[in-house]
C-alpha positions as a printed NumPy array, in Angstrom:
array([[ -0.845,  30.643,   7.462],
       [ -3.97 ,  30.908,   8.246],
       [ -5.497,  30.075,   4.989],
       [ -3.519,  26.844,   4.992],
       [ -5.034,  25.879,   9.001],
       [ -8.434,  26.539,   8.046],
       [ -7.665,  24.094,   4.665],
       [ -6.601,  21.369,   6.686],
       [ -9.533,  22.2  ,   9.521],
       [-11.827,  21.809,   6.998],
       [-10.768,  18.964,   5.855],
       [-11.065,  17.486,   9.123],
       [-14.502,  18.526,   9.743],
       [-15.546,  16.825,   6.297],
       [-14.   ,  13.529,   7.205],
       [-15.924,  13.476,  10.608],
       [-18.575,  14.571,   8.765],
       [-18.27 ,  11.435,   6.101],
       [-17.992,   9.04 ,   9.056],
       [-21.543,  10.597,  10.781],
       [-23.284,  10.3  ,   7.357],
       [-22.226,   6.565,   7.012],
       [-22.481,   5.204,  10.272],
       [-26.136,   4.241,   9.904],
       [-25.086,   2.216,   6.715],
       [-22.126,  -0.15 ,   9.275],
       [-24.664,  -1.738,  11.175],
       [-23.459,  -5.782,   9.937],
       [-20.18 ,  -7.298,   8.977],
       [-20.837,  -7.321,   5.713],
       [-22.044,  -3.78 ,   5.28 ],
       [-18.676,  -2.628,   7.815],
       [-16.074,  -4.624,   5.789],
       [-17.822,  -4.805,   2.012],
       [-20.012,  -2.068,   1.763],
       [-23.228,  -4.167,   1.722],
       [-24.079,  -6.714,  -0.836],
       [-24.684,  -4.263,  -3.65 ],
       [-21.087,  -3.282,  -4.38 ],
       [-19.392,  -0.559,  -5.395],
       [-19.746,   1.774,  -9.145],
       [-16.44 ,   1.566, -11.104],
       [-15.455,   5.458,  -9.883],
       [-15.85 ,   4.513,  -6.048],
       [-13.687,   0.985,  -6.739],
       [-11.157,   3.08 ,  -8.808],
       [-10.653,   5.948,  -6.376],
       [-10.407,   3.474,  -3.679],
       [ -7.51 ,   1.154,  -5.175],
       [ -6.375,   4.491,  -6.459],
       [ -5.772,   6.046,  -2.792],
       [ -5.366,   3.076,  -1.291],
       [ -1.958,   2.085,  -3.263],
       [ -0.653,   5.616,  -2.759],
       [  0.197,   7.643,   0.084],
       [  2.889,   9.546,   1.855],
       [  5.349,   6.782,   1.892],
       [  5.183,   7.662,  -2.229],
       [  5.053,  11.554,  -1.804],
       [  7.649,  12.113,   1.29 ],
       [  9.633,   8.788,   1.433],
       [ 10.146,   7.207,  -2.354],
       [  9.809,  10.247,  -3.908],
       [ 12.191,  11.582,  -2.149],
       [ 14.746,   9.088,  -1.547],
       [ 14.527,   7.309,  -4.881],
       [ 14.387,  10.457,  -6.943],
       [ 17.161,  11.389,  -5.342],
       [ 19.31 ,   8.769,  -6.001],
       [ 17.987,   8.057,  -9.324],
       [ 16.801,  11.541, -11.207],
       [ 14.048,  11.573, -13.659],
       [ 14.61 ,   7.836, -13.982],
       [ 12.551,   7.292, -10.894],
       [  9.774,   8.362, -13.274],
       [  9.52 ,   4.784, -14.682],
       [  8.426,   3.819, -11.333],
       [  5.173,   6.027, -11.522],
       [  4.529,   4.817, -15.157],
       [  5.403,   1.024, -13.722],
       [  2.746,   2.048, -10.983],
       [  0.066,   2.978, -13.761],
       [  0.69 ,   0.202, -16.536],
       [  1.413,  -2.806, -13.993],
       [ -0.265,  -2.213, -11.097],
       [ -3.132,  -0.321, -12.454],
       [ -4.017,  -1.707, -15.866],
       [ -2.441,  -5.105, -15.478],
       [ -3.616,  -5.302, -12.314],
       [ -7.513,  -5.156, -12.977],
       [ -6.935,  -7.471, -16.223],
       [ -5.494, -10.582, -14.461],
       [ -7.621, -10.105, -10.798],
       [-10.792,  -8.208, -10.65 ],
       [-13.078, -10.078, -12.452],
       [-11.189, -13.51 , -11.342],
       [-11.057, -12.308,  -7.896],
       [-14.685, -11.072,  -7.602],
       [-16.371, -14.406,  -8.835],
       [-14.066, -16.388,  -6.788],
       [-14.633, -14.811,  -3.746],
       [-18.316, -14.581,  -4.098],
       [-18.646, -18.694,  -5.082],
       [-16.877, -19.274,  -2.003],
       [-18.509, -16.158,   0.097],
       [-15.247, -15.387,   1.023],
       [-14.766, -11.93 ,   2.932],
       [-10.773, -11.609,   3.377],
       [ -7.704, -12.929,   1.933],
       [ -7.23 , -15.328,   4.846],
       [-10.818, -16.573,   4.057],
       [-10.506, -16.957,   0.581],
       [ -7.261, -19.146,   1.277],
       [ -9.339, -21.428,   3.544],
       [-12.1  , -21.825,   1.342],
       [-10.06 , -22.017,  -1.811],
       [ -7.803, -24.692,  -0.462],
       [ -9.631, -26.237,   2.572],
       [ -7.533, -25.29 ,   4.979],
       [ -7.725, -24.015,   8.443],
       [ -4.457, -23.505,   9.332],
       [ -4.03 , -21.395,   6.026],
       [ -6.807, -19.575,   7.461],
       [ -5.031, -18.611,  11.007],
       [ -1.106, -18.186,   9.595],
       [ -2.191, -15.875,   6.979],
       [ -4.252, -13.433,   9.462],
       [ -1.618, -13.719,  11.56 ],
       [  0.943, -12.008,   8.863],
       [ -1.003,  -9.471,   7.63 ],
       [ -1.737,  -8.074,  11.016],
       [  2.021,  -8.108,  11.731],
       [  3.37 ,  -6.966,   8.409],
       [  0.599,  -3.957,   7.845],
       [  1.985,  -2.364,  11.037],
       [  5.246,  -1.148,   9.355],
       [  3.415,  -0.46 ,   6.245],
       [  0.811,   1.825,   8.708],
       [  3.537,   3.491,  10.613],
       [  5.731,   4.802,   7.771],
       [  2.731,   6.394,   6.334],
       [  2.264,   8.193,  10.079],
       [  6.241,   8.847,   9.818],
       [  5.864,  10.408,   6.47 ],
       [  2.86 ,  12.544,   7.434],
       [  4.725,  13.546,  10.694],
       [  7.57 ,  14.739,   8.954],
       [  5.661,  16.835,   6.197],
       [  3.708,  19.06 ,   9.056],
       [  6.983,  19.499,  11.036],
       [  8.867,  20.881,   7.917],
       [  5.855,  22.751,   6.504],
       [  4.104,  24.116,   9.181],
       [  6.909,  23.615,  12.218],
       [  4.219,  21.6  ,  13.885],
       [  5.677,  18.685,  16.608],
       [  5.379,  15.696,  14.197],
       [  4.148,  13.353,  17.621],
       [  1.255,  15.463,  18.059],
       [  0.091,  15.417,  14.465],
       [  0.832,  11.674,  14.371],
       [ -1.737,  11.096,  16.874],
       [ -4.244,  13.604,  15.859],
       [ -4.403,  12.214,  12.42 ],
       [ -4.151,   8.877,  13.533],
       [ -7.783,   9.898,  15.71 ],
       [ -9.525,  11.493,  12.994],
       [ -8.641,   7.58 ,  10.354],
       [-10.26 ,   6.099,  13.905],
       [-13.029,   8.034,  13.996],
       [-14.251,   7.649,   9.839],
       [-12.98 ,   4.366,   9.923],
       [-14.983,   2.818,  13.191],
       [-17.708,   4.818,  13.037],
       [-18.673,   4.245,   8.953],
       [-16.208,   1.11 ,   7.99 ],
       [-15.819,   0.064,   4.384],
       [-18.748,   2.878,   2.838],
       [-17.424,   5.602,   4.727],
       [-13.548,   4.645,   3.922],
       [-15.103,   4.899,   0.15 ],
       [-16.875,   7.545,   0.165],
       [-14.013,   9.387,   1.58 ],
       [-11.604,   7.793,  -0.869],
       [-13.777,   9.507,  -3.836],
       [-13.522,  13.114,  -2.61 ],
       [ -9.475,  12.246,  -1.507],
       [ -8.847,  10.597,  -4.9  ],
       [-10.258,  14.425,  -6.642],
       [ -8.011,  16.194,  -4.077],
       [ -5.046,  14.031,  -4.858],
       [ -5.275,  14.969,  -8.636],
       [ -6.163,  18.447,  -7.984],
       [ -3.398,  18.649,  -5.648],
       [ -0.689,  17.084,  -7.741],
       [ -1.476,  19.537, -10.726],
       [ -1.046,  22.51 ,  -8.422],
       [  2.1  ,  21.059,  -7.17 ],
       [  4.163,  20.275, -10.488],
       [  2.773,  23.463, -11.998],
       [  4.273,  25.26 ,  -9.372],
       [  7.733,  23.302,  -9.246],
       [  8.049,  23.853, -13.157],
       [  7.673,  27.604, -12.597],
       [ 10.691,  27.777,  -9.748],
       [ 13.618,  29.385, -11.092],
       [ 15.593,  26.039, -10.125],
       [ 13.749,  24.375, -12.416],
       [ 13.734,  26.463, -15.125],
       [ 10.555,  24.935, -16.906],
       [ 11.28 ,  22.373, -19.586],
       [ 14.656,  23.53 , -18.89 ],
       [ 14.691,  20.932, -15.644],
       [ 15.772,  18.01 , -18.393],
       [ 19.066,  19.881, -19.088],
       [ 19.831,  20.812, -16.138],
       [ 19.722,  17.613, -14.436],
       [ 21.941,  15.975, -17.093],
       [ 24.048,  18.865, -17.217],
       [ 24.648,  17.879, -13.497],
       [ 24.991,  14.346, -13.733],
       [ 23.671,  12.025, -16.777],
       [ 22.898,   9.394, -13.736],
       [ 20.126,  11.781, -13.143],
       [ 18.933,  11.765, -16.901],
       [ 19.336,   7.719, -17.271],
       [ 20.274,   5.503, -14.664],
       [ 23.129,   2.925, -15.644],
       [ 23.624,  -0.188, -14.395],
       [ 27.474,   0.038, -12.877],
       [ 28.588,  -1.013,  -9.778],
       [ 28.164,  -4.936,  -7.341],
       [ 24.435,  -6.419,  -8.205],
       [ 23.72 ,  -5.224,  -4.44 ],
       [ 24.762,  -1.7  ,  -5.423],
       [ 23.54 ,  -1.363,  -9.387],
       [ 21.256,   1.465,  -9.92 ],
       [ 19.268,  -0.147, -12.857],
       [ 18.622,  -3.421,  -9.917],
       [ 17.442,  -1.322,  -7.435],
       [ 15.18 ,   0.986, -10.067],
       [ 13.906,  -2.665, -11.474],
       [ 13.289,  -3.702,  -8.259],
       [ 11.559,  -1.056,  -7.26 ],
       [  9.468,  -0.835, -10.644],
       [  8.43 ,  -4.496,  -9.991],
       [  7.748,  -4.589,  -5.917],
       [  5.618,  -1.136,  -6.166],
       [  3.365,  -2.289,  -9.175],
       [  3.598,  -5.844,  -9.346],
       [  3.86 ,  -6.259,  -4.937],
       [ -0.039,  -4.907,  -4.893],
       [ -1.387,  -8.485,  -6.603],
       [ -0.611, -10.105,  -3.211],
       [ -1.49 ,  -7.04 ,  -0.59 ],
       [ -5.123,  -8.025,   1.429],
       [ -5.569,  -4.675,   0.935],
       [ -5.819,  -3.486,  -2.906],
       [ -6.759,  -7.174,  -3.107],
       [-10.051,  -6.509,  -1.216],
       [-11.474,  -3.55 ,  -3.252],
       [-12.039,  -5.864,  -6.251],
       [-14.191,  -8.213,  -3.822],
       [-16.585,  -5.184,  -3.528],
       [-16.631,  -3.625,  -7.493],
       [-20.627,  -4.136,  -8.573],
       [-20.323,  -5.504, -11.956],
       [-18.648,  -5.844, -15.448],
       [-19.323,  -2.499, -16.09 ],
       [-17.973,  -0.978, -13.162],
       [-14.773,  -3.386, -14.146],
       [-13.961,  -1.768, -16.887],
       [-14.365,   1.66 , -15.417],
       [-12.385,   0.824, -12.335],
       [ -9.321,  -0.578, -14.815],
       [ -9.694,   2.678, -16.782],
       [-10.246,   5.352, -13.769],
       [ -7.26 ,   3.681, -11.488],
       [ -4.776,   2.974, -14.488],
       [ -4.934,   6.883, -15.611],
       [ -5.425,   8.308, -11.446],
       [ -1.489,   6.125, -11.036],
       [ -0.064,   7.301, -14.545],
       [ -1.061,  11.103, -13.094],
       [ -0.255,  10.63 ,  -9.107],
       [  2.878,   8.353,  -9.468],
       [  4.725,   9.956, -12.273],
       [  3.639,  13.441, -10.763],
       [  5.234,  12.333,  -7.7  ],
       [  8.059,  10.629,  -9.112],
       [  8.606,  13.769, -10.964],
       [  8.861,  16.193,  -8.079],
       [ 11.358,  14.095,  -6.13 ],
       [ 13.711,  14.094,  -8.948],
       [ 14.341,  17.478,  -8.592],
       [ 15.794,  17.398,  -5.15 ],
       [ 19.441,  17.949,  -6.459],
       [ 18.22 ,  21.059,  -8.18 ],
       [ 17.549,  22.308,  -5.202],
       [ 19.948,  20.803,  -2.505],
       [ 23.547,  19.926,  -2.702],
       [ 23.132,  17.344,   0.626],
       [ 20.124,  15.875,   1.656],
       [ 18.441,  18.378,   4.178],
       [ 19.086,  16.696,   7.975],
       [ 21.207,  14.09 ,   5.886],
       [ 17.586,  12.276,   5.88 ],
       [ 15.851,  11.165,   2.358],
       [ 12.082,  11.636,   4.246],
       [ 13.141,  15.79 ,   4.621],
       [ 14.023,  16.109,   0.549],
       [ 10.535,  16.891,  -0.511],
       [  9.061,  18.703,   2.503],
       [ 11.535,  20.839,   2.628],
       [ 11.199,  21.487,  -1.289],
       [  7.756,  21.994,  -0.701],
       [  8.171,  24.608,   2.085],
       [ 10.206,  26.489,  -0.428],
       [  8.272,  26.267,  -3.872],
       [  4.921,  26.174,  -2.592],
       [  3.158,  29.474,  -1.477],
       [  0.821,  30.128,   1.936],
       [ -2.59 ,  29.268,   1.265],
       [ -1.817,  26.28 ,  -1.527],
       [  0.349,  24.452,   1.142],
       [ -2.413,  23.53 ,   2.674],
       [ -3.708,  22.156,  -0.36 ],
       [ -0.623,  20.277,  -0.587],
       [ -1.179,  19.014,   2.685],
       [ -4.381,  17.984,   1.979],
       [ -3.297,  16.027,  -0.832],
       [ -0.758,  14.147,   1.218],
       [ -3.185,  13.826,   4.091],
       [ -5.719,  12.307,   1.074],
       [ -3.367,   9.652,   0.017],
       [ -2.251,   8.5  ,   3.141],
       [ -5.311,   8.438,   5.219],
       [ -7.226,   6.427,   2.53 ],
       [ -4.658,   4.109,   3.114],
       [ -4.464,   3.804,   6.234],
       [ -7.951,   2.856,   6.438],
       [ -7.823,   0.227,   4.612],
       [ -4.666,  -1.038,   5.964],
       [ -6.488,  -0.939,   9.368],
       [ -9.922,  -2.533,   8.135],
       [ -7.695,  -5.123,   6.494],
       [ -5.717,  -5.858,   9.786],
       [ -8.412,  -5.776,  11.592],
       [-10.836,  -7.933,   9.178],
       [ -8.441, -10.777,   9.361],
       [ -8.599, -10.947,  13.498],
       [-12.339, -10.574,  13.752],
       [-13.508, -12.84 ,  10.996],
       [-10.755, -15.113,  10.708],
       [ -9.607, -15.578,  14.227],
       [-12.472, -14.431,  16.008],
       [-15.967, -15.086,  14.491],
       [-15.399, -19.186,  14.603],
       [-17.216, -21.555,  12.295],
       [-20.692, -23.653,  13.282],
       [-22.465, -23.631,  16.212],
       [-19.583, -21.614,  18.121],
       [-19.518, -18.814,  15.819],
       [-19.976, -15.877,  17.119],
       [-23.061, -13.426,  16.529],
       [-22.704, -10.854,  13.587],
       [-22.94 ,  -8.226,  16.267],
       [-20.17 ,  -9.497,  17.925],
       [-18.124,  -9.77 ,  15.124],
       [-18.932,  -6.381,  14.05 ],
       [-18.253,  -4.739,  17.798],
       [-14.338,  -7.186,  17.393],
       [-13.645,  -5.685,  14.315],
       [-14.005,  -1.888,  15.36 ],
       [-12.142,  -2.452,  18.249],
       [ -9.254,  -4.063,  16.791],
       [ -8.992,  -1.149,  14.272],
       [ -8.691,   1.084,  17.314],
       [ -5.932,  -1.096,  18.677],
       [ -4.008,  -1.413,  15.322],
       [ -3.975,   2.124,  14.437],
       [ -2.619,   2.302,  18.138],
       [  0.289,  -0.214,  17.28 ],
       [  1.254,   1.82 ,  14.414],
       [  1.477,   5.306,  16.04 ],
       [  4.126,   3.539,  19.002],
       [  5.843,   2.029,  16.162],
       [  6.177,   4.935,  14.257],
       [  7.258,   6.922,  17.148],
       [  9.842,   4.741,  18.219],
       [ 10.97 ,   5.026,  14.567],
       [ 11.227,   8.592,  14.749],
       [ 13.064,   8.754,  17.986],
       [ 15.477,   5.913,  17.584],
       [ 15.646,   6.643,  13.73 ],
       [ 15.306,   2.286,  13.195],
       [ 14.92 ,   2.981,   9.078],
       [ 13.875,   5.16 ,   6.522],
       [ 10.05 ,   5.386,   5.492],
       [ 10.802,   4.005,   2.17 ],
       [ 11.711,   0.667,   3.202],
       [  9.32 ,   0.038,   5.936],
       [  6.964,   0.321,   3.543],
       [  8.832,  -2.181,   0.699],
       [  9.345,  -4.693,   3.847],
       [  5.667,  -4.73 ,   4.519],
       [  5.163,  -5.403,   0.742],
       [  8.017,  -7.776,   0.184],
       [  6.72 ,  -9.765,   3.15 ],
       [  3.141, -10.084,   2.386],
       [  3.476, -10.253,  -1.28 ],
       [  6.459, -12.962,  -1.433],
       [  4.007, -15.307,   0.769],
       [  0.861, -14.663,  -0.672],
       [  1.357, -13.969,  -4.681],
       [  1.701, -17.375,  -5.683],
       [ -1.801, -18.938,  -3.717],
       [ -3.706, -15.94 ,  -4.648],
       [ -3.173, -15.011,  -7.948],
       [ -2.289, -18.361,  -9.292],
       [ -4.911, -20.022,  -7.142],
       [ -7.421, -17.659,  -9.738],
       [ -6.976, -19.504, -12.561],
       [ -4.391, -22.974, -11.448],
       [ -7.46 , -25.446, -10.543],
       [ -3.939, -27.87 ,  -9.256],
       [ -2.676, -25.783,  -6.914],
       [ -2.408, -27.735,  -3.203],
       [ -2.76 , -27.014,   0.139],
       [  0.753, -27.671,   0.524],
       [  2.037, -25.502,  -2.625],
       [  0.349, -22.746,  -0.553],
       [  1.483, -23.457,   3.074],
       [  5.136, -23.683,   1.647],
       [  4.594, -20.483,  -0.201],
       [  4.029, -18.489,   2.544],
       [  6.002, -20.179,   5.481],
       [  8.902, -20.319,   2.83 ],
       [  8.93 , -16.496,   1.94 ],
       [  8.662, -15.532,   5.865],
       [ 12.021, -17.594,   6.217],
       [ 13.41 , -16.651,   2.956],
       [ 12.933, -12.894,   3.793],
       [ 14.735, -13.167,   7.413],
       [ 17.322, -15.41 ,   5.955],
       [ 18.301, -12.735,   2.906],
       [ 18.05 ,  -9.826,   5.118],
       [ 20.722, -10.913,   7.111],
       [ 22.604, -12.011,   4.218],
       [ 22.032,  -8.897,   2.123],
       [ 22.635,  -6.89 ,   5.33 ],
       [ 26.182,  -8.99 ,   5.909],
       [ 26.926,  -8.159,   2.478],
       [ 26.128,  -5.166,   2.87 ],
       [ 27.453,  -3.55 ,   5.804],
       [ 29.811,  -6.289,   6.598],
       [ 29.447,  -9.35 ,   8.073],
       [ 31.757,  -7.84 ,  11.191],
       [ 28.825,  -5.297,  12.053],
       [ 26.751,  -5.471,  15.15 ],
       [ 23.601,  -7.442,  14.672],
       [ 21.582,  -4.025,  14.501],
       [ 23.293,  -2.739,  11.707],
       [ 23.335,  -5.879,   9.833],
       [ 19.6  ,  -6.132,   9.801],
       [ 18.885,  -2.471,   9.258],
       [ 21.349,  -2.576,   5.859],
       [ 19.527,  -6.26 ,   5.198],
       [ 15.974,  -4.059,   5.285],
       [ 17.526,  -1.246,   3.227],
       [ 17.526,  -3.986,   0.448],
       [ 13.552,  -4.613,   1.103],
       [ 12.682,  -3.722,  -2.544],
       [ 15.035,  -6.686,  -3.949],
       [ 14.133,  -9.263,  -1.516],
       [ 10.649,  -8.615,  -2.   ],
       [ 10.773,  -9.812,  -5.374],
       [ 12.789, -12.554,  -4.811],
       [ 10.374, -13.699,  -2.606],
       [  7.736, -12.998,  -5.431],
       [  9.322, -14.561,  -7.509],
       [ 10.229, -17.946,  -5.391],
       [  6.396, -17.572,  -4.333],
       [  5.299, -18.199,  -8.055],
       [  7.507, -21.407,  -8.275],
       [  7.371, -22.497,  -5.167],
       [  3.541, -23.035,  -5.63 ],
       [  3.846, -24.671,  -8.926],
       [  6.288, -26.723,  -7.851],
       [  5.225, -28.042,  -4.665],
       [  1.741, -28.444,  -6.229],
       [  3.318, -30.795,  -8.684],
       [  4.639, -33.55 ,  -6.034],
       [  1.77 , -33.13 ,  -3.706],
       [ -2.05 , -34.369,  -3.15 ],
       [ -4.314, -32.807,  -5.224],
       [ -7.147, -31.203,  -4.396],
       [-10.757, -33.316,  -3.637],
       [-12.949, -32.068,  -6.634],
       [-15.801, -30.337,  -4.825],
       [-13.352, -28.413,  -3.15 ],
       [-11.995, -27.239,  -6.836],
       [-15.942, -27.783,  -8.462],
       [-17.412, -24.919,  -5.463],
       [-14.104, -22.27 ,  -6.301],
       [-14.382, -22.439, -10.037],
       [-17.618, -23.899, -10.938],
       [-20.523, -23.283,  -8.586],
       [-23.036, -20.211,  -9.65 ],
       [-24.021, -17.716,  -6.736],
       [-25.95 , -14.466,  -7.264],
       [-23.837, -11.421,  -8.922],
       [-21.225, -13.078, -10.601],
       [-19.908, -10.865, -13.201],
       [-20.37 , -12.505, -16.684]])
């Protein structure tokens, strides 16, 4: 236990040290948000992308819940994350995003929408949506960390949540994006080492039995080896599994915190490196996490405490020996703190740059904008903590569904206008607005409808909403498809963008374009 605490303390000291060392590199808003003009190399970009992608939500929430539901089939989620969310995402988006944001001089996703579609309204509405819906995601990460430390170390989850939020705020507020990227690189190495140690200890455990694990799970229930499509549409394991693969893999295409990584990648060589390294990283981390989660039924006949979020922490507590528990805790901490920093940075930047800075003669100074960005980072962390603690106290919904709600809503609003906007010159301002507002409305409608179908329309409003949020992966996928279709459809019938707007986004030549 003492060794575990020492490892955790050293990790915390290391993160504070990174903040102090990099503080002088975050003097301007460009430094704070984009790590300066030079950009990051492929390895740092890839590790920043991967550590932002994965957090306590996957290790504690998703791996536990869906590993319990689907058994080994949950590993398909990790494979999808690597192929669709890593390899394909970089192929489709990295070069285009880097070049178009350079041409438009766009620092954030709302800034991209404003300049790509020549719409101040798009800038404001997208900034508001991003800030609001990144909060439940951050809260879900804090909840996951609190659960882990409560079960593995017997430390009060509320105290841990507050301390970790303070630590994240320190190295983010002082060091900005460069501090985040440097810590991501260190944390990424820790994550890779940690998941290898974690899998090895599980494989040698008597309840798992090495490679006999496959026969053991299949003999218990064939559904734990292969998920079948039995049941109605909303209750079909196959539909749920496909929804999860698509949401967690394709959802990153429309998330400001992951898209932001392409803004800062240095050049063509860095993009190629980033694509390869992030794919391998996602495969190792994603498959390992879901593999461990799929072992839950070998350890327990019922969910510990009746809560899916307790499965993985209890297994880790049982399998990992003292000393290595500290390493595993740092693994989850590394995954989570990098995600929290990126999410906080994305949320704060949209308010500081897209809402506060202003235009022309009324524009605030760079020093003022950077100060506001730091303040909003802290406020965002504070709000996220409050939501996390309320969720813990009142058990509003599971960790996995808080993340699903956040990812599904954001990607359901932005997928079409952003991804298609990188390629299609004919997309219109009206189409982008329709996608964002329509995505919000559709999300609310589907939560109520699916919640009513699941819990019964005679149930109370709270139960219907809770059940509806429980269908968030499927809702998110439907909204992403809606965003693509509505963006293309409305663009066909509405006023085309001005030639100069299109030329600025697709043709203008500026410094550092990736050829």
